[in-house]
C-alpha angles and dihedrals in degrees: 000000000000093000100034116030120098124179127197116208118206110233091200119106131070131244141291093037096037130047092000108107121197107216100184136072136024094313094052094116093080091048096047092048091050093048095048094041094052091047093047122112100175099063103020121090128189090206109080091196088068094049125111092185136028121213123214099208103205131128120226089200093054089045089057091050094047102039113019117098106219112244094011095106085209116131094168095098088059095052092044091051092053092043090055091048092053091047089052095054091042089056096041098045134033096223102086094049093049091068102011087246098304093127092049125092141189134196117213126164102172114107088244093055095107093049094054090069099051096090093069119055098204092044091054097042106033111025119091105245120200100200135172088205094066098167116160094193093068093056094223095097107067116206112228093022104050129055127231104230118211112241109226128189110217112189099173114029092194089056106030093164096053116142092012114164137038147209122303118257095265092055097057106097096169115085097202135359138192133158125170148098119310102235124134130033100286106051097058088053090050090051092046094058103030110016132098094051091288089151125028091215093055114064102192119161139169089224123348103272116237092238088056098042091052088064098036128008125224092259092047089053090055091047090050099046128090092210128026113204116227107188119174120253121200087325132035097252124087131186087214091078093067091035088058090051091049091053093041094244119140107250119230107203118205109181123108115217093022117138105215116238119268090359089152087082109008125082101215093188088071095061109016144043123232115204122189115236090241090058097061091107087059095045098116092044090053093049095045090050090065108098117240091241091055092047091052090049091050092049091050089049090052087059091048095052094042091093089064092062100049127112105213119194085235114028118255124198113278094011123130095276091054093042094053092046090047092052091051091049091044092054092046091053090049090056090054 
């Protein structure tokens, strides 16, 4: 990839939806990729005839801000907007029509990312979609073609790697931790069985209570827990998966039909635990059944794979920018 791949970026499209990356918040992955891709000199070519891939540089998050009418529950204007954009570049340039969009890709982390492509048949079926909301059950994300994009919470864009790291395995007294809002189908079930301090080993909260956070912050809880629970919300993706990796806590993923990020190259069984939604009542039993030696190995592996989930101000080999681009390239080669 490093010696071969060339990407052409369409300059068409006006701000704020295009070429205007948002680098903060839970949807920052799409913004960081856009920023680093548009700044890149190694992979980017200005000559579309040399390109192997074509990047559609829009932000699903910025599209929501610019086009969505709050409270309308109507996503159609977003999909129509993107449909019209694709039709425009297909008319203006020959590249889309040569392959019906199969050598084009997009990167969208907003929960609504999959639904923005539904207004254009070729965009939905042929284009490689790097999506945080990688849900097989909705039949928009296509396994083997599309890429599951890691959802990363960036609190300080000037210091994206702030608070990185965590306690060693022997200094993690909490078995499992989760704190967050109770939306979706999974989290209320988690709270029902394990919330309200029912079990001292299982620290499960709606939101971290003030009396608790005064003694130990959210991040300190993650750094002090053996397992960090990553239940889905309204959608299958969760920024807690990468947060857990940042704080060297073994992620426990609870989301049926979720394609795990970068699974083209990463063996998630080596550094995470996947629990079926129906097994939430057995959660503690499942975690306690993992031998100490295996847990320590998984925690060490979390530290090893951490480099693959980092946004560096300037890309470094094997970091998240390179991993996403590699997965897109890998899936394109598999199509061929």
